[in-house]
RODO-2510 file (C-alpha; in nm, 4 decimals, decimal comma):
residues 312
     n   res          X          Y          Z
     1     m     0,5045     0,4187     0,3162
     2     l     0,3961     0,7470     0,4731
     3     h     0,2846     1,0277     0,2437
     4     i     0,3110     1,3773     0,3945
     5     t     0,1323     1,6424     0,1925
     6     s     0,1807     1,9257     0,4410
     7     l     0,4946     2,0210     0,6322
     8     d     0,2734     2,1084     0,9288
     9     d     0,1519     1,7478     0,9353
    10     g     0,5106     1,6226     0,9185
    11     v     0,6574     1,8239     1,2062
    12     e     0,6603     1,5369     1,4584
    13     i     0,8110     1,2805     1,2240
    14     l     1,0780     1,5292     1,1115
    15     k     1,1602     1,5967     1,4781
    16     a     1,1884     1,2219     1,5377
    17     l     1,4386     1,1937     1,2529
    18     g     1,6438     1,4870     1,3869
    19     s     1,8616     1,2666     1,6061
    20     d     2,1805     1,0793     1,5189
    21     i     2,0925     0,7986     1,7611
    22     r     1,7419     0,7523     1,6183
    23     i     1,8843     0,7463     1,2657
    24     e     2,1288     0,4768     1,3803
    25     i     1,8381     0,2786     1,5301
    26     i     1,6653     0,2880     1,1922
    27     k     1,9848     0,1752     1,0167
    28     q     2,0255    -0,1177     1,2560
    29     l     1,6654    -0,2273     1,1990
    30     q     1,7119    -0,1954     0,8226
    31     q     2,0056    -0,4354     0,8401
    32     n     1,8598    -0,6832     1,0897
    33     k     1,4824    -0,6669     1,0177
    34     q     1,4046    -0,6955     1,3894
    35     m     1,6048    -0,6740     1,7118
    36     n     1,5281    -0,6948     2,0802
    37     m     1,5923    -0,3971     2,3063
    38     n     1,9012    -0,5510     2,4690
    39     e     2,0623    -0,6134     2,1306
    40     l     1,9899    -0,2604     2,0133
    41     a     2,1166    -0,0966     2,3311
    42     s     2,4365    -0,3018     2,3178
    43     q     2,4932    -0,2246     1,9495
    44     l     2,4452     0,1495     2,0077
    45     n     2,6389     0,1511     2,3366
    46     i     2,3586     0,3240     2,5280
    47     t     2,1502     0,2238     2,8297
    48     n     1,8159     0,0484     2,7956
    49     g     1,6483     0,3491     2,9550
    50     a     1,7910     0,5875     2,6952
    51     l     1,6964     0,3479     2,4152
    52     t     1,3384     0,3214     2,5442
    53     s     1,2991     0,6990     2,5178
    54     h     1,4178     0,7002     2,1560
    55     i     1,2028     0,3996     2,0611
    56     k     0,8933     0,5682     2,2079
    57     k     0,9496     0,8734     1,9843
    58     l     0,9948     0,6570     1,6737
    59     e     0,6947     0,4425     1,7634
    60     a     0,4703     0,7448     1,8208
    61     c     0,5395     0,8583     1,4631
    62     g     0,4803     0,5137     1,3158
    63     i     0,8411     0,4645     1,2055
    64     v     0,9069     0,1715     1,4399
    65     t     0,6758    -0,0873     1,5902
    66     t     0,7360    -0,3020     1,8989
    67     s     0,5932    -0,6320     2,0179
    68     n     0,6445    -0,8559     2,3205
    69     e     0,7901    -1,2017     2,2731
    70     s     0,8027    -1,4706     2,5402
    71     i     1,1515    -1,6073     2,6064
    72     g     1,1929    -1,8701     2,8780
    73     h     1,0384    -1,7305     3,1955
    74     g     1,0145    -1,3708     3,0779
    75     n     0,9253    -1,1359     2,7948
    76     q     1,1447    -0,9265     2,5712
    77     k     1,0450    -0,6356     2,3505
    78     i     1,1143    -0,6811     1,9792
    79     c     1,1620    -0,3740     1,7567
    80     s     1,1120    -0,3618     1,3804
    81     l     1,0677    -0,0969     1,1129
    82     h     0,7093    -0,0119     1,0269
    83     l     0,7782     0,2257     0,7356
    84     d     0,9585     0,1303     0,4162
    85     k     0,9335     0,4780     0,2576
    86     l     0,8675     0,8373     0,3574
    87     l     0,7317     1,0684     0,0867
    88     i     0,7180     1,4422     0,1537
    89     d     0,5239     1,6269    -0,1140
    90     f     0,6495     1,9846    -0,1485
    91     d     0,4199     2,0419    -0,4450
    92     a     0,0855     1,9567    -0,2880
    93     n    -0,1022     2,2472    -0,4429
    94     e    -0,4394     2,0738    -0,4753
    95     d    -0,7083     2,2285    -0,2531
    96     p    -0,7216     2,0004     0,0554
    97     q    -1,0871     2,0927     0,1074
    98     n    -1,2017     1,9568    -0,2295
    99     i    -1,1323     1,5876    -0,1730
   100     y    -1,3597     1,2856    -0,1842
   101     t    -1,2215     0,9718    -0,0152
   102     a    -1,3252     0,6069    -0,0180
   103     d    -1,1932     0,2718     0,1015
   104     l    -1,2282    -0,0296    -0,1274
   105     k    -1,2328    -0,3728     0,0335
   106     v    -0,9897    -0,6130    -0,1318
   107     g    -1,2740    -0,8490    -0,2191
   108     h    -1,5021    -0,5815    -0,3687
   109     y    -1,3652    -0,6117    -0,7215
   110     s    -1,6133    -0,5770    -1,0070
   111     d    -1,4291    -0,7950    -1,2589
   112     y    -1,1442    -1,0435    -1,2603
   113     k    -0,9480    -1,2933    -1,4653
   114     v    -0,6892    -1,4817    -1,2626
   115     y    -0,4722    -1,7911    -1,2879
   116     p    -0,3297    -2,0220    -1,0170
   117     t    -0,1573    -2,0066    -0,7873
   118     c    -0,4475    -1,8046    -0,6500
   119     g    -0,6799    -1,7667    -0,3565
   120     l    -0,8642    -1,5437    -0,1142
   121     a    -0,9070    -1,5242     0,2610
   122     s    -1,1043    -1,3252     0,5129
   123     s    -0,9653    -1,2198     0,8489
   124     t    -1,0697    -1,5561     0,9942
   125     a    -1,0427    -1,8242     0,7235
   126     l    -0,9661    -1,9176     0,3649
   127     i    -1,2509    -1,8598     0,1209
   128     g    -1,3080    -2,1898    -0,0569
   129     e    -1,0101    -2,3828    -0,1891
   130     v    -0,6751    -2,2371    -0,2903
   131     d    -0,5847    -2,2496    -0,6612
   132     d    -0,9528    -2,2880    -0,7592
   133     v    -1,0412    -1,9829    -0,9701
   134     r    -1,4149    -2,0426    -0,9208
   135     y    -1,4012    -1,9060    -0,5660
   136     f    -1,3176    -1,5597    -0,6983
   137     s    -1,6898    -1,5394    -0,7837
   138     h    -1,8116    -1,6871    -0,4540
   139     p    -2,0381    -1,4527    -0,2527
   140     d    -1,7996    -1,4765     0,0437
   141     r    -1,5306    -1,3031    -0,1608
   142     y    -1,6780    -0,9695    -0,0449
   143     n    -1,5268    -1,0515     0,2961
   144     a    -1,1790    -1,1070     0,1527
   145     d    -0,8964    -0,9129     0,3166
   146     i    -0,6223    -1,0723     0,1069
   147     l    -0,6101    -1,2147    -0,2454
   148     w    -0,3355    -1,3464    -0,4690
   149     f    -0,2808    -1,4784    -0,8213
   150     t     0,0063    -1,5607    -1,0567
   151     k    -0,1164    -1,3663    -1,3603
   152     g    -0,4327    -1,1939    -1,4756
   153     y    -0,6121    -0,9018    -1,3132
   154     v    -0,8674    -0,7741    -1,0665
   155     e    -1,0653    -0,4591    -1,1411
   156     y    -1,2429    -0,2245    -0,9013
   157     e    -1,5101     0,0359    -0,9665
   158     i    -1,4045     0,3600    -0,7985
   159     p    -1,7082     0,5281    -0,6419
   160     n    -1,7683     0,8779    -0,7744
   161     f    -1,9690     1,0957    -0,5382
   162     i    -1,7984     1,4289    -0,5927
   163     p    -2,0376     1,7267    -0,6017
   164     f    -2,2295     1,8241    -0,9141
   165     s    -2,0609     2,0452    -1,1728
   166     q    -1,7115     1,9411    -1,0575
   167     k    -1,4257     1,7912    -1,2583
   168     i    -1,1651     1,5466    -1,1282
   169     t    -0,8149     1,6952    -1,1083
   170     q    -0,6252     1,4179    -0,9313
   171     i    -0,6691     1,0581    -0,8167
   172     m    -0,4542     0,9009    -0,5446
   173     i    -0,4711     0,5281    -0,4715
   174     s    -0,2711     0,3526    -0,2008
   175     a    -0,2548    -0,0220    -0,1422
   176     e    -0,0245    -0,2782     0,0185
   177     l     0,1079    -0,5024    -0,2584
   178     s     0,3601    -0,7780    -0,3213
   179     s     0,4379    -1,0482    -0,5757
   180     e     0,2996    -1,4041    -0,5564
   181     a     0,5601    -1,6786    -0,5472
   182     p     0,5140    -2,0500    -0,4763
   183     g     0,5427    -2,0363    -0,0978
   184     v     0,7369    -1,7168    -0,0295
   185     n     1,0425    -1,5606    -0,1903
   186     n     1,1682    -1,2140    -0,1006
   187     v     1,3448    -1,1959    -0,4390
   188     w     1,0625    -1,2656    -0,6847
   189     p     1,0094    -0,9669    -0,9178
   190     s     0,6708    -0,9067    -1,0735
   191     d     0,5629    -0,6337    -1,3169
   192     i     0,2290    -0,4984    -1,1976
   193     c     0,0452    -0,2781    -1,4469
   194     f    -0,2185    -0,0240    -1,3426
   195     y    -0,5132     0,0698    -1,5649
   196     l    -0,7730     0,3450    -1,5456
   197     n    -1,0735     0,2938    -1,7720
   198     d    -0,8800     0,0336    -1,9756
   199     v    -0,5818     0,2669    -2,0318
   200     c    -0,2463     0,1538    -1,8901
   201     i    -0,1274     0,4437    -1,6771
   202     g     0,2014     0,2817    -1,5719
   203     s     0,3626    -0,0146    -1,4022
   204     w     0,5679    -0,0967    -1,0959
   205     t     0,7943    -0,3957    -1,0364
   206     s     0,7325    -0,5609    -0,7018
   207     p     1,0653    -0,6954    -0,5732
   208     g     0,9301    -1,0035    -0,3976
   209     d     0,6737    -1,2048    -0,2057
   210     f     0,7669    -1,1322     0,1536
   211     g     0,7591    -1,3986     0,4208
   212     d     1,0728    -1,3456     0,6303
   213     i     0,8774    -1,2119     0,9294
   214     k     0,5104    -1,2124     1,0252
   215     g     0,3046    -0,9153     0,9115
   216     i     0,2051    -0,6796     1,1919
   217     f    -0,1665    -0,7264     1,1218
   218     t    -0,1523    -1,0753     0,9687
   219     p    -0,3798    -1,2988     1,1805
   220     d    -0,2342    -1,5750     1,3960
   221     w    -0,4139    -1,8509     1,2044
   222     w    -0,2390    -1,7582     0,8779
   223     f     0,0168    -2,0077     0,7487
   224     p     0,3774    -1,9167     0,8391
   225     n     0,5156    -2,0265     0,4997
   226     w     0,2747    -1,7986     0,3069
   227     n     0,3114    -1,4304     0,2163
   228     q     0,3077    -1,2157     0,5282
   229     y     0,3216    -0,8525     0,4168
   230     g     0,3695    -0,6213     0,1198
   231     l     0,4912    -0,2717     0,0395
   232     l     0,2572     0,0251     0,0657
   233     k     0,2486     0,1940    -0,2756
   234     l     0,0992     0,5338    -0,3566
   235     l    -0,0234     0,5777    -0,7146
   236     v    -0,1038     0,9349    -0,8208
   237     i    -0,2396     1,0554    -1,1529
   238     n    -0,2707     1,4305    -1,1998
   239     k    -0,2174     1,6984    -1,4641
   240     k     0,1600     1,6350    -1,4667
   241     g     0,1509     1,2593    -1,5250
   242     t     0,1319     0,9340    -1,3300
   243     f     0,3548     0,8686    -1,0288
   244     i     0,4429     0,5873    -0,7870
   245     d     0,5747     0,7086    -0,4515
   246     g     0,6569     1,0448    -0,6094
   247     l     0,8495     0,9000    -0,9064
   248     q     0,6954     0,9484    -1,2501
   249     i     0,6106     0,6210    -1,4259
   250     s     0,4263     0,7554    -1,7316
   251     d     0,3165     1,0695    -1,9145
   252     v    -0,0526     0,9767    -1,8900
   253     t    -0,2335     1,2655    -1,7189
   254     i    -0,5708     1,3052    -1,5529
   255     t    -0,6783     1,5456    -1,8280
   256     d    -0,6457     1,2616    -2,0810
   257     f    -0,9603     1,1087    -1,9276
   258     n    -1,1833     1,4192    -1,9025
   259     l    -1,3403     1,2926    -1,5776
   260     d    -1,6160     1,4776    -1,3958
   261     y    -1,9017     1,4123    -1,1515
   262     r    -2,0823     1,1962    -1,4100
   263     s    -1,7874     0,9715    -1,4956
   264     s    -1,7487     0,6048    -1,4104
   265     m    -1,3994     0,4898    -1,3203
   266     k    -1,2559     0,1387    -1,3398
   267     f    -0,9222     0,0716    -1,1740
   268     r    -0,7377    -0,2479    -1,2693
   269     m    -0,4248    -0,4101    -1,1271
   270     a    -0,2802    -0,6703    -1,3623
   271     v     0,0122    -0,9033    -1,4211
   272     n     0,0142    -0,9481    -1,7972
   273     d     0,1212    -1,2558    -1,9944
   274     d     0,3773    -1,0569    -2,1902
   275     a     0,5378    -0,8861    -1,8884
   276     e     0,9110    -0,9289    -1,8432
   277     h     0,8531    -1,0527    -1,4876
   278     v     0,5348    -1,2574    -1,4494
   279     g     0,5624    -1,2937    -1,0745
   280     g     0,2044    -1,2578    -0,9581
   281     l     0,0227    -1,0132    -0,7337
   282     t    -0,0903    -1,0172    -0,3711
   283     i    -0,3195    -0,7434    -0,2355
   284     f    -0,3380    -0,6982     0,1419
   285     g    -0,6387    -0,5558     0,3264
   286     k    -0,6610    -0,4080     0,6735
   287     t    -0,6353    -0,7376     0,8666
   288     f    -0,3235    -0,8554     0,6827
   289     g     0,0252    -0,7194     0,6254
   290     n     0,1926    -0,4216     0,7881
   291     y    -0,0350    -0,1236     0,7228
   292     g    -0,3847    -0,2042     0,8487
   293     q    -0,5687    -0,0492     0,5552
   294     d    -0,7855    -0,1410     0,2595
   295     i    -0,7353     0,0104    -0,0875
   296     k    -0,7593     0,3834    -0,0209
   297     v    -0,8798     0,6279    -0,2857
   298     s    -0,8654     1,0084    -0,2727
   299     i    -1,0177     1,2189    -0,5505
   300     n    -0,9395     1,5895    -0,5851
   301     y    -1,1937     1,7982    -0,7700
   302     a    -1,2548     2,1555    -0,8855
   303     p    -1,5425     2,3455    -1,0480
   304     i    -1,5977     2,2870    -1,4168
   305     e    -1,5021     2,6055    -1,5942
   306     p    -1,7875     2,7439    -1,8050
   307     e    -1,7282     2,7433    -2,1757
   308     s    -1,6477     3,0842    -2,3158
   309     a    -1,9364     3,2426    -2,5013
   310     e    -1,8819     3,2687    -2,8738
   311     t    -1,8129     3,6213    -2,9858
   312     e    -2,0317     3,7589    -3,2617
***
């Protein structure tokens, strides 16, 4: 998912979408997951040269990604969609200057309670044994770039280094997530609940545990019959409520927490026992999946308003 908070920042991607042929390319890749250039050109009834020009524009904006695949004695270029959602925020009225950002490594959780199937891996190897909960407390877990479990939770401490005498007006968290099925299953719903300081701020149902194609950043050593990529989700809590990808999921607001520069913040992602769909959770870091990022946090802040003096 790409989140555009300023129309100026979105000019190039909007230009890229302003073409009937490029829209048709996106539709074809939606239907077929991935296609080589010859297939696409034939389907669209255009030359390979014309197609290359359109693909370059889509690739430059991050909508499409290409890779080379060896076939017989030559190579062919494979095209696939990189974005699953595009969110344009027309109501981004927070001051862009007053933002503190941080990246949380997948393995840098401060608390956990998980149940098999479960496991962790760094960019180069599994950490311990799969389905052995004990390895979630192993020192090497700080190197984890992917983790998964069937039910339970992991909790992260959000660093708070906003300036003194400031209050928190909005928190945005983005992460690549999927369900956790035995093996892989693209239709495997899971209700993932999000908590801030032990308060459930909303939930999102992951549609599946995706393994149909290799993740763009998933390392070559990773097992082909294991989860390959997730969906990039943007969680926002502000004065209007809590939102996932721009859609409101609860009425819990940032003002309910009264957060300022002194506050500690715990962020939990959980699959609860009593959920309708107990389908697990996989969290992808920057060396796995399709988005090349860790858990990203952005905190908007504003000066604390002085209390009005009591009138005599």
